[in-house]
C-alpha positions as CSV (number, residue, x, y, z in Angstrom):
1,M,18.2,32.2,-66.0
2,S,20.3,29.2,-67.1
3,L,22.5,27.4,-64.7
4,H,24.9,26.6,-67.7
5,D,27.4,29.4,-66.9
6,L,27.3,28.5,-63.0
7,R,28.9,25.0,-63.6
8,R,31.7,24.4,-61.1
9,P,34.2,21.7,-60.5
10,L,33.3,18.6,-58.7
11,G,36.6,18.5,-56.6
12,D,39.5,17.6,-58.5
13,T,37.7,15.0,-60.7
14,G,37.9,17.2,-63.8
15,L,34.1,16.9,-64.1
16,L,32.1,20.2,-64.3
17,V,28.7,20.1,-62.9
18,S,25.5,22.3,-62.7
19,P,25.1,23.4,-59.1
20,L,21.7,21.8,-59.3
21,G,21.4,18.1,-60.1
22,L,18.2,16.1,-60.9
23,G,17.6,13.3,-58.8
24,T,15.7,10.3,-60.4
25,V,14.3,8.0,-57.8
26,K,10.9,9.0,-58.9
27,L,11.3,7.9,-62.4
28,G,11.9,4.3,-61.2
29,R,10.3,3.6,-57.8
30,D,7.4,4.7,-55.8
31,Q,7.6,2.1,-53.0
32,G,9.4,2.9,-49.6
33,V,10.3,6.5,-50.5
34,K,10.1,9.2,-47.8
35,Y,8.2,11.9,-49.4
36,P,5.3,13.8,-47.8
37,N,3.0,13.4,-50.8
38,G,2.2,10.2,-52.9
39,F,3.2,10.7,-56.5
40,T,2.8,8.6,-59.8
41,I,5.7,7.5,-61.6
42,P,5.9,9.5,-65.1
43,D,5.5,7.7,-68.4
44,D,8.3,8.0,-71.1
45,A,6.8,11.2,-72.6
46,A,6.6,13.1,-69.4
47,A,10.2,11.7,-68.3
48,R,11.5,12.7,-71.6
49,A,10.1,16.3,-71.4
50,L,11.4,16.6,-67.9
51,L,14.9,15.7,-69.0
52,Q,14.7,18.1,-71.9
53,Q,13.5,20.8,-69.5
54,A,16.6,20.2,-67.2
55,R,19.1,20.5,-70.1
56,E,17.5,23.8,-71.2
57,L,17.8,24.9,-67.7
58,G,21.5,24.3,-67.8
59,I,21.4,21.2,-65.7
60,N,23.8,18.5,-66.6
61,L,24.0,16.4,-63.5
62,I,21.7,13.6,-63.1
63,D,21.7,11.1,-60.3
64,T,20.5,7.6,-60.2
65,A,21.1,4.3,-58.5
66,P,20.2,0.5,-58.7
67,A,18.1,1.1,-55.7
68,Y,15.8,3.5,-57.5
69,G,13.7,0.7,-59.0
70,V,13.8,0.8,-62.9
71,S,15.4,4.4,-63.0
72,E,18.6,3.3,-64.6
73,Q,16.7,1.1,-67.3
74,R,14.7,3.9,-68.1
75,L,17.4,6.5,-68.3
76,G,19.3,4.5,-70.8
77,P,16.9,4.8,-73.9
78,L,15.8,8.3,-72.5
79,L,19.2,9.8,-72.6
80,R,20.1,7.9,-75.9
81,G,22.3,10.4,-78.2
82,Q,22.8,12.9,-75.3
83,R,25.6,11.2,-73.4
84,Q,28.0,14.2,-73.8
85,D,25.4,16.5,-72.3
86,W,25.3,14.7,-69.0
87,V,27.4,13.9,-66.0
88,I,25.9,10.8,-64.8
89,V,26.1,9.6,-61.0
90,S,25.1,6.1,-60.0
91,K,25.7,3.9,-57.0
92,V,26.6,0.4,-55.8
93,G,25.7,-1.3,-52.7
94,E,22.1,-1.3,-52.2
95,E,19.6,-3.4,-54.2
96,F,15.9,-2.9,-54.1
97,E,13.9,-5.8,-55.0
98,A,10.1,-7.1,-54.3
99,G,9.7,-3.8,-52.0
100,Q,12.8,-4.4,-49.8
101,S,16.2,-3.1,-49.7
102,H,19.3,-5.3,-49.2
103,F,23.1,-4.6,-49.3
104,D,26.1,-6.2,-50.7
105,F,29.4,-4.3,-50.7
106,S,31.6,-7.1,-51.9
107,P,34.1,-6.7,-54.8
108,Q,32.4,-9.2,-56.9
109,H,28.9,-7.4,-56.5
110,T,30.5,-4.0,-56.9
111,R,31.8,-5.0,-60.3
112,F,28.6,-6.8,-61.4
113,S,26.6,-3.7,-60.4
114,V,28.8,-1.2,-62.2
115,E,28.7,-3.6,-65.4
116,R,24.9,-3.8,-65.1
117,S,24.6,-0.1,-64.6
118,L,26.8,0.5,-67.7
119,Q,24.5,-1.8,-69.8
120,R,21.2,-0.2,-68.5
121,L,22.4,3.3,-69.0
122,E,23.8,2.2,-72.4
123,T,27.1,3.9,-71.8
124,D,30.8,3.0,-71.9
125,F,31.7,4.7,-68.6
126,I,29.8,6.4,-65.7
127,D,31.2,9.8,-64.5
128,L,30.6,8.9,-60.5
129,V,29.9,5.9,-58.8
130,L,28.9,6.3,-55.1
131,V,28.8,3.5,-52.4
132,H,25.1,3.6,-51.4
133,S,25.7,3.3,-47.6
134,D,23.5,1.2,-45.2
135,G,24.7,3.5,-42.4
136,N,27.8,1.6,-41.3
137,D,30.0,4.0,-43.2
138,V,33.2,3.2,-41.8
139,A,33.0,-0.5,-41.7
140,V,31.8,-0.6,-45.4
141,L,34.8,1.4,-46.5
142,R,37.4,-0.4,-44.4
143,D,36.3,-4.0,-44.5
144,S,34.1,-4.8,-47.6
145,G,36.6,-4.1,-50.3
146,V,34.1,-1.9,-52.2
147,Y,36.5,1.1,-52.5
148,E,39.2,-1.1,-53.9
149,A,36.8,-2.5,-56.5
150,L,35.7,1.0,-57.5
151,A,39.6,2.1,-57.7
152,E,40.1,-0.6,-60.0
153,L,37.1,0.2,-62.1
154,K,38.4,3.6,-62.4
155,R,41.7,2.6,-63.6
156,E,39.9,0.6,-66.3
157,G,38.0,3.7,-67.3
158,K,34.6,2.3,-66.6
159,I,34.1,5.0,-64.1
160,R,35.8,8.5,-63.7
161,A,35.3,9.0,-60.1
162,F,34.2,7.5,-57.0
163,G,32.9,8.2,-53.4
164,L,30.4,7.7,-50.7
165,S,26.7,8.4,-50.1
166,G,26.9,8.1,-46.5
167,K,25.3,9.1,-43.0
168,T,28.2,9.8,-40.7
169,V,31.0,12.3,-40.3
170,E,33.4,9.7,-40.0
171,G,32.3,7.9,-43.0
172,G,32.3,11.2,-45.1
173,L,35.9,11.9,-43.9
174,L,37.3,8.5,-44.7
175,A,35.5,8.6,-48.1
176,L,37.2,11.8,-49.0
177,E,40.5,10.5,-47.8
178,Q,40.6,7.6,-50.3
179,G,38.1,8.8,-52.8
180,D,36.9,11.8,-54.9
181,C,33.5,12.7,-53.5
182,A,31.0,12.4,-50.8
183,M,27.3,12.8,-50.9
184,V,26.1,14.3,-47.6
185,T,22.8,15.2,-46.0
186,Y,22.7,19.0,-45.0
187,N,19.6,21.1,-44.9
188,L,17.9,23.7,-42.4
189,A,17.2,20.9,-40.0
190,E,20.2,18.6,-40.3
191,Q,23.8,20.0,-40.3
192,G,25.6,17.3,-38.3
193,E,27.8,16.4,-41.3
194,R,29.3,19.8,-42.0
195,A,32.7,18.7,-40.9
196,V,32.8,16.8,-44.0
197,L,31.9,20.1,-46.2
198,D,34.7,21.8,-44.4
199,H,37.2,19.0,-45.2
200,A,36.3,18.9,-48.8
201,A,36.6,22.9,-49.1
202,S,40.1,22.6,-47.9
203,H,41.3,19.3,-49.8
204,H,39.6,20.1,-53.1
205,K,37.1,17.2,-53.0
206,G,33.7,16.9,-54.4
207,I,30.5,17.4,-52.4
208,L,27.0,16.5,-53.6
209,I,24.4,17.4,-51.1
210,K,21.4,15.1,-50.6
211,K,18.1,16.1,-48.9
212,A,18.8,19.8,-49.2
213,L,14.9,20.3,-49.1
214,A,14.6,17.5,-46.4
215,S,12.9,15.2,-49.3
216,G,10.3,17.9,-49.7
217,H,9.5,18.4,-45.9
218,A,11.3,21.7,-45.8
219,V,8.7,23.2,-48.2
220,L,6.2,22.9,-45.5
221,A,8.2,25.0,-43.1
222,S,9.0,28.5,-43.8
223,T,7.9,31.5,-46.1
224,D,10.4,30.7,-48.8
225,P,12.0,27.5,-47.6
226,V,13.6,26.6,-50.9
227,R,15.6,29.9,-51.1
228,A,16.3,29.5,-47.3
229,S,17.6,26.0,-48.0
230,F,19.6,27.0,-51.0
231,E,21.4,29.9,-49.1
232,L,22.6,27.5,-46.5
233,V,23.8,24.9,-49.1
234,F,25.4,27.1,-51.7
235,G,26.8,29.5,-48.8
236,H,29.2,26.6,-47.9
237,P,32.4,26.7,-50.1
238,G,32.8,23.0,-50.0
239,V,29.6,22.3,-51.8
240,S,29.7,21.4,-55.7
241,A,26.1,20.7,-56.2
242,T,22.8,19.6,-54.7
243,I,20.7,16.8,-55.9
244,V,16.9,17.5,-55.9
245,G,14.5,14.8,-57.0
246,T,11.5,16.1,-58.7
247,I,9.1,15.1,-61.5
248,N,7.1,18.5,-61.3
249,P,8.1,20.9,-64.2
250,Q,7.1,23.9,-62.2
251,H,9.1,22.9,-59.2
252,L,12.2,22.0,-61.5
253,A,12.0,25.5,-63.0
254,A,11.6,27.2,-59.9
255,N,14.4,25.4,-58.1
256,A,16.8,26.3,-61.0
257,A,15.8,29.9,-60.8
258,T,16.1,30.1,-57.1
259,A,19.5,28.2,-57.3
260,A,20.8,30.7,-59.8
261,A,19.6,33.7,-57.9
262,V,21.2,32.6,-54.7
263,I,24.6,31.7,-56.3
264,R,24.7,34.9,-58.4
265,G,23.8,36.9,-55.1
C-alpha cells in the first residue's frame, strides 16, 4: 500500500509531502539520543537500502539537521541523482559537537549553517529549514534575527520555506504567524501544543509532527500503539505529516502501511 497517492500540501508552501516522513538522526548520531533501546548506526549499504525502501513506499519527506551528527554529510552522496524525488527538511540553530549540543541563532550563523547544509546535501536549495529551538521559542524568534535571516535566504531561493521546531504553544503560534511551518510534539501522552495545530488548520500553515510515537516509548504502551498514535495525529486536520525516525526496514514498512490504513479510513 503506497503513500504516493496520499501526499498532501504542506500548508501554503507549494510543497506536497507524504503523510509519513523519514527522520534520519539514527543515520548520523548515537550519542545523547532519547530512545528506549540502543542501536548501531547503519553502514552506507543499509542506509541506501532504507532510503530506497522509503521511496518505494511512497515516502518523499526526509528530515535531517546539523545536530544529527553526520546525517547531512551521509545523505548528500546517498541521495545523489534523486533530488527531484525528495522534500528535504533541515534545521539551523543547534550544533552537536564532541557529544554536546550548543545553540547559535544569530543571522551570521544561520546563513553559515544553511550554506553548509547545501554543500553537505549536495543541493542548490533546501525545501524547508526549521529553527532547532533550545526551548526559549519566543525569545529566539523575537530577538535573535534567525527568522529574518531565513526570510532572506528564502528570497534568494536557497530555501523554499522556513519555520520552527519548537517546544511551546506561544512559540508555535509566533512561528506560524511569520513563517510557513511548525514542527510540534503531539502524541498519546503529550497534547499540550494542540492549539498550534488548530491555528495551522484554520490558516493554511504547515504542521510536521515530531515524537508521534513518543520516540519509540509509545510502542511499549498499548496493544496497537502505532495505530492509536496515527489515529490521533492524522485525525487532526492541521497535520501535514509526521516524522518517524527508524532504521528498521520492518518498522518502516509497518508504519507506512498503518499510516495509509488510518488515512484511508
